[in-house]
C-alpha positions as CSV (number, residue, x, y, z in Angstrom):
1,M,209.1,186.4,-117.2
2,E,206.5,189.3,-117.4
3,T,204.0,186.8,-116.4
4,H,205.7,185.9,-113.3
5,K,206.1,189.8,-112.6
6,R,202.3,190.3,-113.1
7,I,201.5,187.4,-110.7
8,L,204.1,188.6,-108.0
9,A,202.5,192.0,-108.2
10,I,198.8,190.7,-107.8
11,L,200.0,188.4,-105.0
12,H,201.6,191.3,-103.0
13,I,198.6,193.6,-103.6
14,V,196.3,190.7,-102.3
15,S,198.8,190.1,-99.2
16,G,198.8,193.8,-98.4
17,V,195.1,194.3,-98.7
18,F,194.7,191.2,-96.4
19,L,197.2,192.1,-93.9
20,S,195.4,195.7,-93.7
21,M,192.2,194.0,-93.1
22,A,193.5,191.6,-90.4
23,M,195.3,194.3,-88.4
24,L,192.2,196.9,-88.7
25,F,189.9,194.3,-87.5
26,L,192.2,193.0,-84.7
27,S,192.8,196.6,-83.4
28,V,189.1,197.0,-83.5
29,F,188.1,193.9,-81.8
30,L,190.7,194.2,-79.1
31,T,189.8,198.0,-78.7
32,A,186.1,196.8,-78.1
33,L,186.6,193.5,-76.4
34,L,189.4,194.6,-73.9
35,P,187.3,196.9,-71.8
36,F,184.7,194.1,-71.4
37,I,187.2,191.6,-70.0
38,F,188.9,194.4,-67.8
39,D,185.7,195.2,-66.3
40,Q,185.3,191.6,-64.8
41,S,188.7,191.8,-63.1
42,E,189.1,193.2,-59.8
43,T,192.8,194.3,-60.0
44,D,194.4,197.5,-61.3
45,V,192.8,197.1,-64.4
46,P,192.2,200.9,-65.6
47,R,196.1,201.4,-65.5
48,I,197.0,198.0,-67.6
49,L,194.1,199.4,-69.9
50,E,195.6,202.8,-70.2
51,I,198.7,201.1,-71.5
52,I,197.3,198.3,-73.4
53,M,194.9,200.2,-75.6
54,P,197.1,202.7,-77.3
55,L,199.9,199.8,-77.9
56,V,197.6,197.8,-79.8
57,S,196.6,200.7,-82.1
58,I,200.3,201.6,-82.4
59,I,201.3,198.4,-83.4
60,S,198.4,197.6,-86.0
61,T,199.0,200.8,-87.4
62,G,202.9,200.6,-87.6
63,I,202.6,197.2,-89.4
64,I,200.2,198.7,-91.8
65,I,202.4,201.5,-92.5
66,L,205.4,199.5,-92.6
67,F,204.3,196.2,-94.5
68,A,201.0,196.5,-95.9
69,I,201.0,199.9,-97.7
70,P,204.5,199.3,-99.3
71,A,203.4,196.0,-100.6
72,I,200.3,197.6,-102.3
73,V,202.3,200.3,-103.7
74,G,205.0,198.2,-104.9
75,G,202.2,195.8,-106.7
76,I,200.6,198.5,-108.4
77,A,204.0,199.9,-109.4
78,L,205.3,196.6,-110.7
79,L,202.1,196.2,-112.9
80,N,203.0,199.6,-114.2
81,N,206.7,198.4,-115.0
82,K,208.4,200.7,-112.8
83,S,212.1,200.0,-112.2
84,W,212.1,200.3,-108.4
85,A,209.0,198.2,-107.8
86,L,210.9,194.6,-108.0
87,T,213.4,196.0,-105.6
88,L,210.8,196.8,-103.3
89,L,208.9,193.6,-103.2
90,L,212.2,191.8,-102.9
91,V,212.6,193.6,-99.4
92,L,209.1,192.9,-98.6
93,G,209.3,189.2,-99.7
94,C,212.4,188.8,-97.4
95,F,210.6,190.3,-94.4
96,Q,207.6,188.0,-95.4
97,L,209.8,184.7,-95.5
98,F,209.3,184.5,-91.5
99,S,205.4,184.4,-92.0
100,F,205.1,180.6,-92.6
101,P,203.4,179.3,-94.6
102,F,202.0,181.6,-97.0
103,G,204.3,184.5,-96.5
104,T,207.2,181.9,-96.9
105,A,206.0,181.1,-100.2
106,L,205.6,184.5,-101.3
107,G,209.0,185.4,-100.3
108,V,210.7,182.6,-102.2
109,Y,208.6,183.5,-105.2
110,S,209.7,186.9,-104.9
111,I,213.3,185.9,-104.5
112,W,213.0,183.8,-107.4
113,V,211.4,186.4,-109.7
114,Y,214.1,189.0,-108.7
115,A,216.9,186.4,-109.6
116,E,215.5,185.4,-112.7
117,D,214.9,188.9,-114.0
118,K,218.3,189.9,-113.0
119,K,219.6,186.8,-114.8
120,S,217.5,187.5,-118.0
121,I,219.0,191.2,-118.1
122,S,222.6,190.2,-117.7
123,A,222.2,187.7,-120.5
124,N,221.1,190.3,-122.7
């Protein structure tokens, strides 16, 4: 069971790092690209741009804070055998069930590892 916990921790760390990198890249890309796109438009672009630009940054930062950082912290804590880490990764895994296909696989694996761990604890 310890091997599965270690694998789960590493998968959540990798998932959190990739999510952070993707959200940062998306934020920087859209922040750099949107002004060029809106310059070609002839409508009320400055007002729309004033609304969209901060919204992109807020959403990407929120996703990083709510999902990526807890996944990295939970993975590191599980590698250090903290008692609360598996529960945190279970919650994050349940949120990842909606992210098909890799998030779904990680979510199912998180649930399975949690259930097997609790079953082995109750058997002792």
